[in-house]
DRENLODO-867459 format. One line per field, with one value per residue (C-alpha): residue number from 0; residue in three letters; x, y, z. Coordinates in nm, 2 decimals, m for minus. Each point is the difference from the previous one (the first is absolute). Layout:
pos c(NUM  ...);
code c(ALA  ...);
px c(X  ...);
py c(Y  ...);
pz c(Z  ...);
***
This chain:
pos c(0  1  2  3  4  5  6  7  8  9  10  11  12  13  14  15  16  17  18  19  20  21  22  23  24  25  26  27  28  29  30  31  32  33  34  35  36  37  38  39  40  41  42  43  44  45  46  47  48  49  50  51  52  53  54  55  56  57  58  59  60  61  62  63  64  65  66  67  68  69  70  71  72  73  74  75  76  77  78  79  80  81  82  83  84  85  86  87  88  89  90  91  92  93  94  95  96  97  98  99  100  101  102  103  104  105  106  107  108  109  110  111  112  113  114  115  116  117  118  119  120  121  122  123  124  125  126  127  128  129  130  131  132  133  134  135  136  137  138  139  140  141  142  143  144  145  146  147  148  149  150  151  152  153  154  155  156  157  158  159  160  161  162  163  164  165  166  167  168  169  170  171  172  173  174  175  176  177  178  179  180  181  182  183  184  185);
code c(MET  ARG  LEU  PHE  VAL  ALA  LEU  GLN  ILE  SER  ASP  GLU  ILE  ARG  ALA  ALA  ILE  ALA  ALA  LEU  GLY  HIS  GLY  LEU  LYS  PRO  LEU  ASP  VAL  SER  TRP  LYS  TRP  THR  ARG  ALA  GLU  ASN  LEU  HIS  VAL  THR  LEU  LYS  PHE  LEU  GLY  GLU  ILE  PRO  SER  ASP  LYS  LEU  GLU  SER  ILE  ARG  GLN  ALA  LEU  ARG  GLY  VAL  PRO  GLY  GLU  TRP  PRO  ILE  GLU  VAL  LYS  PHE  SER  TRP  LEU  GLY  PHE  PHE  PRO  ASN  GLU  ARG  ARG  PRO  ARG  VAL  LEU  TRP  VAL  GLY  MET  LYS  ALA  PRO  GLN  SER  LEU  PRO  GLU  LEU  ALA  ALA  ALA  ILE  GLU  ALA  ALA  LEU  ALA  LYS  VAL  GLY  VAL  PRO  ARG  GLU  GLU  ARG  GLU  PHE  THR  PRO  HIS  LEU  THR  LEU  ALA  ARG  SER  LYS  ALA  GLU  ARG  ILE  ALA  PRO  ARG  LEU  ARG  GLU  GLY  LEU  ALA  LYS  HIS  SER  THR  LYS  GLU  PHE  GLY  MET  MET  ASN  ALA  SER  ALA  PHE  HIS  LEU  ILE  GLU  SER  LYS  LEU  LYS  SER  THR  GLY  PRO  GLU  TYR  THR  THR  LEU  GLU  SER  PHE  PRO  GLY  ALA  CYS  ASP  LEU);
px c(7.45  0.03  0.33  0.18  0.38  0.16  0.33  0.02  0.17  0.25  m0.07  0.10  m0.19  m0.31  0.08  m0.04  m0.27  m0.19  0.07  m0.17  m0.31  0.00  m0.01  m0.24  m0.27  m0.16  m0.08  m0.24  m0.16  m0.19  0.33  0.14  0.39  0.25  0.14  0.35  0.11  m0.18  0.12  0.18  0.02  m0.22  0.13  m0.31  m0.33  m0.08  m0.32  m0.20  0.22  m0.11  0.28  0.07  0.15  0.25  0.33  m0.09  0.01  0.34  0.17  m0.15  0.16  0.31  0.08  m0.02  0.30  0.10  0.23  0.11  0.02  m0.23  0.01  m0.33  m0.05  m0.32  m0.11  m0.37  m0.33  m0.26  m0.43  m0.12  m0.19  0.05  m0.02  m0.34  m0.11  0.26  m0.02  0.34  0.24  0.36  0.38  0.20  0.28  0.25  0.21  0.17  m0.16  0.12  m0.31  m0.27  0.21  m0.02  m0.34  m0.10  0.21  m0.19  m0.33  0.13  0.12  m0.33  m0.20  0.13  m0.11  m0.38  0.03  m0.21  0.20  m0.01  m0.21  0.16  0.35  0.23  0.06  0.26  m0.16  m0.07  m0.36  m0.02  m0.38  m0.34  m0.32  m0.34  m0.14  0.26  0.02  0.25  m0.06  0.13  0.23  0.16  0.04  0.14  0.28  0.02  0.12  0.25  0.18  m0.09  0.37  0.13  0.29  m0.01  0.32  0.20  0.04  0.17  m0.26  0.17  m0.27  m0.40  m0.24  m0.29  m0.25  m0.30  m0.29  m0.21  m0.30  m0.12  m0.20  0.29  0.13  0.24  0.25  0.31  0.21  0.30  m0.01  0.28  0.29  0.14  0.30  0.15  0.00  m0.08  0.31  m0.24);
py c(13.10  0.33  0.05  0.21  0.11  0.26  0.23  0.12  0.32  0.15  0.17  0.35  m0.01  m0.13  0.27  0.27  m0.07  m0.10  0.38  0.11  m0.22  0.15  0.36  m0.06  m0.24  0.27  0.19  m0.28  m0.27  m0.15  m0.15  m0.31  0.01  m0.29  m0.08  0.07  m0.38  m0.10  0.25  m0.28  m0.01  m0.27  m0.23  m0.23  m0.03  m0.34  0.04  m0.29  m0.33  m0.33  m0.08  m0.35  0.20  0.22  m0.24  m0.02  0.40  0.00  m0.26  0.22  0.34  m0.22  m0.04  0.37  0.16  0.35  0.31  0.07  0.26  0.20  0.40  0.12  0.41  0.05  0.41  0.18  m0.08  m0.09  m0.18  m0.32  0.00  0.38  0.37  0.05  m0.34  m0.10  m0.32  m0.05  0.24  m0.13  0.07  m0.07  m0.15  0.00  m0.30  m0.19  m0.25  m0.30  0.08  m0.03  m0.32  m0.15  0.05  m0.13  m0.32  m0.03  0.02  m0.28  m0.23  0.03  m0.02  m0.37  m0.07  0.11  0.36  0.26  0.22  0.39  0.13  0.36  0.06  0.03  0.35  0.03  0.25  m0.02  0.07  0.27  0.04  m0.09  0.13  m0.14  0.32  0.09  0.38  0.17  0.30  0.35  0.00  m0.30  0.09  0.29  m0.20  m0.25  0.24  0.14  m0.33  m0.14  m0.04  m0.09  m0.22  m0.30  m0.16  m0.34  m0.30  m0.36  m0.28  m0.29  m0.22  m0.04  m0.18  m0.22  0.22  m0.14  0.27  m0.07  0.26  0.13  0.26  0.21  m0.04  m0.24  m0.20  m0.16  m0.29  m0.07  m0.38  m0.04  0.24  m0.08  0.00  0.07  0.30  0.40  0.22  0.27);
pz c(5.46  m0.17  m0.17  m0.18  m0.10  0.03  0.06  0.34  0.05  0.18  0.36  m0.16  m0.26  0.19  0.28  m0.28  m0.18  0.35  0.09  m0.33  0.05  0.40  m0.11  m0.26  0.15  0.18  m0.32  m0.14  0.24  m0.26  m0.09  0.16  0.03  0.01  0.31  0.03  0.04  m0.23  m0.30  m0.31  m0.33  m0.16  m0.25  m0.03  0.19  0.07  0.17  0.22  m0.08  0.15  0.28  m0.20  m0.29  0.21  m0.02  m0.42  0.00  0.20  m0.26  m0.24  0.13  0.09  m0.36  m0.11  m0.17  0.10  m0.07  0.37  0.14  m0.16  0.08  0.05  0.07  0.15  m0.11  m0.11  0.11  m0.29  m0.05  m0.08  m0.19  m0.09  0.20  m0.12  0.18  0.21  0.22  0.10  0.07  m0.07  0.04  m0.35  m0.06  m0.22  m0.03  m0.32  m0.21  0.19  0.26  m0.25  m0.12  0.38  0.00  m0.32  0.08  0.36  m0.23  m0.23  0.31  0.19  m0.32  m0.06  0.32  m0.04  0.13  m0.26  m0.20  0.07  m0.28  0.07  m0.12  0.32  0.15  0.24  0.29  0.34  0.11  0.28  0.03  m0.13  m0.04  m0.08  m0.05  m0.36  0.11  0.18  0.26  m0.14  0.30  m0.06  m0.37  0.14  0.24  m0.26  m0.28  0.24  0.03  m0.38  m0.08  0.30  0.02  0.32  m0.09  m0.17  0.11  m0.12  0.02  m0.02  0.02  0.01  0.28  0.02  0.21  0.20  0.05  0.28  0.00  0.35  0.12  0.05  m0.33  m0.19  0.19  m0.23  0.07  m0.21  m0.07  m0.21  m0.17  m0.36  m0.05  0.33  0.27  m0.13  0.01  0.12);
***
């Protein structure tokens, strides 16, 4: 099973981000854009996990403390690793310290059940597109410059989710396996 832990985003924010992607996508076909229904904020990528470890992962996540709700504001655009060698185009987030604390608590809980720790520091973001070419076509660069400080909205997250990702020829298909600590107020 391919798993990750994430915050789901509100329909309004999803629509605003998807509209931007729809307008930018034709400007550079070398980028692979995230489908609107798959937009989320990854808190921890677990990768391939044997199905017999699923219950221990669920138990570990049930014990993760959190300060709820977490107010998250989505605005501005950026790149990983940087603009000179762009591989990932992302939407930035403003959130209280409770969000990185939640990511750290998830990391610690999962480490106790044998999930390897992430080596990179948690950077809150929402992945909009990926490129293997590590370049940006001039038309896309111009389009991004027009929207570099765009605001997409704010939401209050009251849960995080364990999600399974099934890779298909049409792109990944996500299934929420469980929500912690309960339903999300989106």
